N, C-alpha and C positions, 0 to 999 in steps of 0.2 A: 789287809788280809787277816781274816779271823785265825787265831792261833790257839792250839790246844792248851789247856791249863796245865802248867808244869806241876807235877806231883810234889807234895810236901816232903821234904827230907825228914827221915826219922831222927829225932833228937835235935839238939841245937836250938837256936832261937826260933820263936814262932815266926812264920811267914817266909822263912828261907826257902828258896827254890831248889829243886833237885835238878842239877845240871844234867844228870844222866838220863832224865826223862825227855829231854829236848833233842831235836836233830843236831848232829854234831857238825857245825859249820866252822869254817875258817875264814879269816879276813886277811887279805893281802893288799898291799898298796896298789892303787889303780895305776895303769900305764896307758900311754898314748895308743898302744896296740889294742886296747880294750874298746876303742871308739866304735868299731863296727858293731859289736854285740850290744853295747850300750845304746847306740842309735836304733838298732832293731827293737830294743825294749821300749824306748820312749815313742816309737812310731805306732805302737799298739794303743788304740784308743782306750781300751780298758785299763791299761797301765798308767797312762798319763792323765786319766780323768780327774784324779784327786791330787795333782801336783801342787795344789795351792797357788801361791803367788808366783811360783816358778813357771816360766815358759819353756817348754821342751825345745831342744835343738830342732831346727827345720832342715838342716843339711848335715852331712857327715863332717864337713869342715867345721861347722859350729860345735859339734860334739867334741872334736879334737881340741878346739880352742878352749872349751870348758874344762877338759881334763888338764890341758896345759896350764890353765890359770890356777888349778889346785897344786900342781907340781911345783910351780914357781912361788908359791906362798905358803910353805909348810909351817911357818910360824903361826899363822892364823887359821889354817884349815887343814884337815886330813881327809883323804878320800880312800876308800877301800872297795875291792871287789869281794863279794860274798861267794864262797865256794861251798858246795855240798860235800857229802861224805866221800865222794869219788873225785873231788878236786875240780868239779865242773862249775863254771861261773853261773850264778843264778840271780845276781842282783848287785846293787851298790849300796853303800852306806857311808856315812862320814860325819865329821864335825866341822862347823864353820864358826866364824866370829870368835875364835879362841882368844881370850884376853881382851875382847872389846870392853868387857867389864871384868874386874879381877876375879879369877877362878870360875868363869862362866863360859859355856859354849852352847851352840845350837846343833841339834841332831837331825839328820835326814836319812831316810832308808827307802829303798825300792826293791821289791822282789820282782824281777822282770819276767821270770818264767812262771806264767799263770798256772801251769799244771801243778806247781808246788804251793799255790795258795791254800790256805786252810790246813796246813800240815805242820805248823809250828816254826817254820824257818825264820819268819819275821821276828818272833819273840827271841829265838836263839841268837840271831845276829844282833838285835838290839841289846840283849843282855851282855854279849861279849864286848860290844862297843862301849857300854857303860863301864864294864870292868876296866877297859883301856883308859877311859876318860878319868875315872876316879883313882885307880891304883897305879897307873903309869904316868899320866899327865898331871895328876894331883889336883884336878879340878874339884870344886866344891858343889857345883850345880850344873845340870844339863837341861836345857829347855827345848821345847818344840811347839809348833802350832799345827793343827790338823783340821781338815774340813769336818764340820759337824756331821755331815751325812756319811762320812767314811767310818761306819760302825766297826768294820773289820779292823781297821788300823787303831781305833780307839781302844778296842778290847786288847789288841796286841800290846799297845803301850802300857795299859794298866797292868797286864800280866808281867811285863818287864820291870815294873816298879815306878812308873810315872803316875802322878796325881794331878788333878786340875789345879791350875794356878793362874793368877793374873799378874804378870810381870811387866806388861806395857799397857796399862789401862787407858792411856790417852793417845796412843799412837794413831796417826791419821789413817793408816792403811788398815787398821783393825776393822773386821767385819762381823756382823752378827752370826755368820755361818762358820766362824773360826773358833776353835777351842784351843786354849793355851794350857800346856801341861809342863811339869818339871819333875826331875828326879834329883834328890839331894844326897850328897855323899854321907852325911851324918845319919841318914835313914837307910843306907844301902847295905843289905845283908851280904857282905862279901863272902867268898868261899873260905872254907877252913884252911888254916896254914898260911905260909908265905906265898905270895904271888910270884910267878916267874917273870923275869925281865923280858921285854919285847925283844925278839931276835934282831940282829943287826940289819936285816933286810926290811924290817918294819912289819913283817907278817905277824899275825896273831893266830897261832895254831889252834886247831880244834882238838877235841878229846881223841886220844889214841895216836896223835902225831907226836913226833919227838919233841920233848919240851926242853928248853934251856934250863941250866942250873938255877934253882930257886934263889931269888935275891930278896932284899928287904923291900917292903912296900914303900912306894913313893907317892909321898903325900900319903855345825857343818851343814849351797842349795839350802832353802829354808827347811825347817825341821822335818817336814813331811815330804819325802821324795817318793811317795806312793808306797803302799804296802800290800 
């Protein structure tokens, strides 16, 4: 999904994104009850066209099974539903392979509502998920792979802070049409001030929602789940 370029914030370090210029999305933990809408999204040929190595669920039962696998393995993966400003589900995102290598995870995202493509929601959700990965989970690097022809997704990832990288040069499944990218914590322009703790229910609130009391900074499907 092509995403609008976030405006530069006035002052501060060069390259810092202006969060107020992006759609205000929220991330909440995925639930089994989300299976129906997720299955509707992946049944759309335009949505699952660039799911990379991931094979979309063929039945609602398979979709429920995929969600259940996330919920029973929170140590190594986190799954979220992306909600728009009105709290409506518009897609999924998450991290997988957490800790497969120290401090590293793999990112995936899908904006399932095609009417919202090209409106910045992918960049906003990716940025919020990176905040969670670096500032809450304390990861040092987030990686992804993307189909080379998915220009919309590539632009979205670049705007969110990802850069081309070769982190598995010899892997057997690597293909010429796959682009590898990564975002590193030491190059991540975090927001000003202390970051809020993630609420107990695991939701990551959007701008304008009630924020928990600020705390100290602390410190996922292959990377491309379609954008």
